[in-house]
C-alpha angles and dihedrals in degrees: 000000000000113000126229126246121217098207095191127030133140101219089159089065117120088240087076098046095102097050110009095136091048091051091050090049093048090050091054091049088051091057099262102140100175137024130190113213115197123198122228099197137002097281094048091045088055089048092048091053093047091049092050091050091056098046124051093207095053126084129184140223122194129209147108118267119227090251088065098034090120088067094061104107131145093277093051092047093053090050091051089051090051093049091047090065092068110112091232094057107101103170148011110251173203090012134137142081134313116187093165098073098018091202088160124034112270095239089053090049092053093048093049090047093052092045093053093044089056089048089053092050092051092048093045094236130137121243133240106211128201115203122177120167089333101091099137095047093045092052093045094052091045092049091052091047095046095048092178095301107138091201090070103080137163148159129240095221121216088006114220102172131097132261096273090053090047089054091052089050092051092048089064090052094254128143128235118232117213122196141167098308089074085075095054120105095233095050098098093130091055092048088053087055092049090052093047100046117084109251091235089064097052127100121188123216144162103215082210134217082035134055098033113197118257098262090059099025112149091035130091112278122232138180094263089068092065084091088069089054091050092048091051091052090049091050093048091050097040093242137131118262089239091060094052092044093052096047098042092046088052089047092053091048091054096041098048098026091240120180133206 
């Protein structure tokens, strides 16, 4: 049986401090064979790398989230570059823009985003992009960075845009990440995106401990629940769960260069 990949999960989060090893074990028992754990600042990037080094099934990404963009100085950038050289680091992320909370000034967010995109390009790593209420600026910055070079690839994680924005994302060779909200009753726009995007360009994720799927909404999310996301994608597209599992697992393998 083909295992599932949770392409975005914050297992280093304090919400897992009491039972992290149990959550990892439960995920494996539920058929989740690999998890990608992105950092959101330097400390969490270090934690993500350390966790990946302890567990064969876990991979890390390193980066500074737009909320913490103001912490990206020369020292932090050098530390990210050092961490990115770990063999278990498969992407730069979680990076991007967040105009909903605006916890860092927008100009600072844009600068940090661009700097980390250039770091990813130099390191030859894909990017995991956060976009909340900043769709036009995110796509403009990504378009300028991409510049038609197919080697520069990324995923807009937990995609929240519409079909036209998804099409612009796909035109750059990027992937679309789908998480728990696809199961929510009011997520018709997201389900339209899921129907429109080629299956070979979708990644599934939990974003745990956040965005818990509808059947467990109100509880802490965890990687085992990525199966609910896969099932929702299958339902929307009129496919069998096994088809979605096989293709999205293959997609994650190609995108992140995962082995095993």
